[in-house]
C-alpha positions in Angstrom: 0.0 0.0 0.0 1.3 3.4 -0.9 0.3 6.4 1.1 1.9 9.8 1.5 3.2 12.1 4.1 0.0 14.2 4.1 -1.1 12.4 7.2 1.4 14.3 9.3 0.8 17.8 10.7 2.0 20.7 8.6 4.5 21.7 11.2 6.0 18.2 11.6 9.4 19.1 10.1 11.4 16.3 8.5 9.4 13.1 8.5 10.6 10.2 10.6 9.1 7.2 12.4 9.0 9.1 15.8 6.2 11.4 14.5 2.7 10.1 15.1 0.3 10.5 12.2 -2.1 13.4 12.7 -3.7 14.2 9.3 -4.6 17.9 8.7 -7.3 17.2 6.1 -9.8 14.6 4.9 -7.5 13.2 2.3 -4.8 12.4 4.9 -7.5 11.0 7.3 -8.7 8.7 4.4 -5.1 7.5 3.7 -4.5 6.8 7.4 -7.9 4.9 7.6 -6.9 2.8 4.6 -3.5 2.0 6.2 -5.2 0.9 9.4 -7.8 -1.2 7.5 -5.0 -2.9 5.4 -3.1 -3.7 8.6 -6.2 -5.1 10.3 -6.7 -7.7 7.6 -3.0 -8.6 7.1 -2.1 -12.2 7.6 0.8 -14.5 6.9 -0.7 -15.4 3.5 -1.6 -11.7 2.7 1.1 -9.5 4.2 0.8 -5.7 4.0 3.6 -3.2 3.5 2.9 0.5 3.8 5.2 2.9 2.1 4.7 6.6 2.9 6.1 8.5 -0.1 6.8 12.2 0.0 7.0 14.5 -3.1 8.0 12.4 -6.1 10.0 13.9 -8.9 11.6 12.7 -12.0 11.5 12.7 -15.8 8.5 11.6 -17.8 8.9 10.9 -21.5 5.9 11.6 -23.7 4.8 9.2 -26.4 6.5 11.7 -28.8 9.8 11.2 -27.0 9.8 14.6 -25.3 11.3 14.5 -21.8 9.4 16.5 -19.2 10.4 17.1 -15.6 7.6 16.1 -13.2 6.9 16.8 -9.5 7.3 19.7 -7.1 11.0 20.4 -7.8 10.6 21.5 -11.4 7.5 23.6 -10.5 9.6 25.5 -7.9 12.5 25.9 -10.3 10.1 27.2 -13.1 8.4 29.7 -10.8 11.7 30.9 -9.4 13.1 31.4 -13.0 10.0 33.4 -13.9 10.4 35.4 -10.7 6.9 34.3 -9.7 5.5 34.0 -6.2 5.6 30.5 -4.7 2.6 29.9 -2.4 3.2 27.4 0.4 0.9 25.9 3.0 1.6 26.7 6.6 4.2 29.2 7.8 6.6 28.4 5.0 9.2 27.1 7.4 8.4 23.4 6.9 10.9 21.1 5.3 10.0 19.3 2.1 11.3 15.8 1.4 11.8 15.1 -2.3 12.3 11.6 -3.6 13.2 10.5 -7.2 10.8 8.2 -9.0 13.6 5.6 -9.5 14.0 5.5 -5.7 10.3 4.9 -5.3 10.4 2.1 -7.8 13.3 0.5 -5.9 11.4 0.8 -2.6 8.3 -0.8 -4.2 10.3 -3.7 -5.5 12.1 -4.2 -2.2 8.8 -4.1 -0.3 7.3 -6.7 -2.6 10.4 -8.9 -2.5 10.6 -8.8 1.3 7.1 -8.6 2.8 6.8 -7.9 6.6 5.7 -10.3 9.2 2.3 -9.8 10.8 2.1 -6.7 12.9 
């Protein structure tokens, strides 16, 4: 199961396992509910892994062969190059974790290859 870090408070800082989930909106609450539900039905024959992914970025190639940067990082760069205002949620002091799409794929493969025991 893939969730995201939106289930943490806006002022949580860098995400780590010592922070208890406390979603700030309905989307995050729904993700946390789905995690809890998946864990509740986990078994030895149907293990559940939960990956909480932050902001994914990478290169997407269109069917025409054009490479396009995707994710938050290219948006921030584009706005900065155009000298446009960048609106952020919260106070603007939060830390944003970025992860490359290839690293996400590696994490998915590792989770599938090495399922957890029953929690």
